[in-house]
Each structure stands twice: as structure tokens, then as C-alpha cells.
C-alpha positions as CSV (number, residue, x, y, z in Angstrom):
1,S,-27.6,-9.0,11.9
2,S,-27.5,-11.6,9.2
3,T,-27.6,-15.3,9.9
4,P,-24.8,-17.6,8.5
5,A,-27.4,-19.0,6.0
6,E,-28.3,-15.5,4.8
7,L,-24.6,-14.7,4.4
8,A,-23.9,-17.9,2.5
9,I,-26.8,-17.3,0.1
10,S,-25.7,-13.7,-0.5
11,A,-22.1,-14.9,-1.2
12,Y,-23.4,-17.5,-3.6
13,T,-25.6,-14.9,-5.3
14,L,-22.7,-12.5,-5.7
15,E,-20.5,-15.2,-7.1
16,N,-23.1,-16.0,-9.7
17,L,-23.6,-12.4,-10.6
18,E,-19.8,-12.1,-11.2
19,I,-19.9,-15.2,-13.3
20,G,-22.5,-13.6,-15.5
21,V,-20.5,-10.4,-15.8
22,Y,-17.3,-12.2,-16.9
23,H,-19.3,-14.4,-19.4
24,A,-20.6,-11.2,-20.9
25,L,-17.2,-9.5,-20.9
26,R,-15.6,-12.5,-22.6
27,G,-18.3,-12.5,-25.3
28,I,-17.9,-8.8,-26.0
29,A,-14.1,-9.2,-26.1
30,R,-14.5,-12.1,-28.5
31,R,-16.7,-10.1,-30.8
32,L,-14.3,-7.2,-30.7
33,H,-11.4,-9.5,-31.5
34,D,-9.7,-8.4,-28.2
35,H,-7.9,-11.7,-27.4
36,E,-6.0,-10.4,-24.4
37,T,-9.2,-9.3,-22.6
38,E,-11.0,-12.5,-23.6
39,V,-8.2,-14.6,-22.1
40,V,-8.2,-12.6,-18.8
41,A,-12.0,-12.7,-18.6
42,Q,-11.8,-16.5,-19.1
43,Q,-9.2,-16.8,-16.3
44,I,-11.3,-14.7,-13.9
45,L,-14.5,-16.5,-14.9
46,E,-12.9,-19.9,-14.0
47,Q,-11.9,-18.4,-10.6
48,E,-15.4,-17.2,-10.0
49,E,-16.9,-20.5,-10.9
50,D,-14.6,-22.2,-8.5
51,A,-15.6,-19.7,-5.8
52,A,-19.3,-20.3,-6.4
53,E,-18.8,-24.1,-6.2
54,L,-16.9,-23.6,-2.9
55,V,-19.7,-21.5,-1.4
56,A,-22.4,-23.9,-2.7
57,S,-20.6,-26.8,-1.0
58,R,-20.8,-25.0,2.3
59,I,-24.4,-23.7,2.2
60,D,-25.7,-26.9,3.9
61,R,-23.3,-26.3,6.8
62,A,-24.5,-22.7,7.2
63,L,-28.1,-23.8,7.3
64,L,-27.3,-26.0,10.3
65,V,-25.8,-23.2,12.4
């Protein structure tokens, strides 16, 4: 069974992996002049960055449990 700290760190890692994926997708879409995909990737990227910040703000609390 995973500890709260391990779960928080895993969630943070996953969010940052997703951030990397959407950065790459946005760049590829930009190079292919696919504006629609670029815009959607940017929107999702912003959501993922917000999620990563939220998880990061709660890691300290998870370490205390």
C-alpha cells in the first residue's frame, strides 16, 4: 500500500509528464500550422500546469501524514 507522500509524488510526476506531452503536441501542431490543435493543446497545458501547482502545494501536507 502506498503512503500519502508516495501518492502525492506520483501525482506530481504524472502531471509534469502530461505537461511535457502537451508542450510537445503544441509545438508539433505549430510546426504543422494546425492552429486548432495548437489552441486545444495550449488550453489543456494550462489545466495541467494548474493541476501540478495544486498537487505541489499539497505535498508538504502529505509528508506529515
